[in-house]
C-alpha angles and dihedrals in degrees: 000000000000124000090247092054093047091049093048093046091049091048092051091047089049089058092045094049092048093045090053092047093043093050095047101039118006104041095053089052096045091048091054093056128082110262092252092053093046089053091048090056091050092046090051090056092048093046086077092063090103079086087079089075085082086083086071097049114100112221093031091063123032123266091243097054103129108260090208086068103031101051097047093043092051099049098036088053090051091051092050092049092050091049091050090051091049088053091053091047093049097049092118091056100063101193090049093044091053091047091054092044091055091042098052091045093050093045093041096049091044088051093053094045092047090045088057090048092050092044093053092043092051093043090240095166090064092052097035090133088072088071087074112179089354089069090100093061099072092036103045109013105035096058091055091046091053093046092051092048090054088047091050092052090047091052093045093053097042115078116234119245091258095044096058090074094032097073113124123223091274091056096248123131117264113253118267116265118243088233094077109139093250098046107079 
């Protein structure tokens, strides 16, 4: 089997394994949480995306890793991780928290989609060995990141149980109460 086929198969199996795990263990837990808490869990996972800078470290990745893929992946991951950390740091200031939640999810999902585009364009699957130790990132980590971005957008677009009746006459959500569990 060629390197490209092995890489592609492992990537697909990574998605399948995470979807099975997510459906059985993570989604029931996230659904049971308040929306703010579910987004904090997702932001915590994405706050580790500074790890993507490894794509820019010679010796960890091969010298022939396509730079059109590596540079963008490294710095867009860093941006996503910083935005996720800012969301976590601003949890007590709800409008700021929600702005950072939306921002890290938009930047993060765009990063992953563009990484796929760059990887295909640079024929990364055929030179996947150049990922070196970073090989586990697209196979193990990226599927979970993509699944949680989709989940975050789903939660952002779906009104909470209490919000359905809390729409004001203009159709906007009622402001958050200062009695939220994490605002004390």
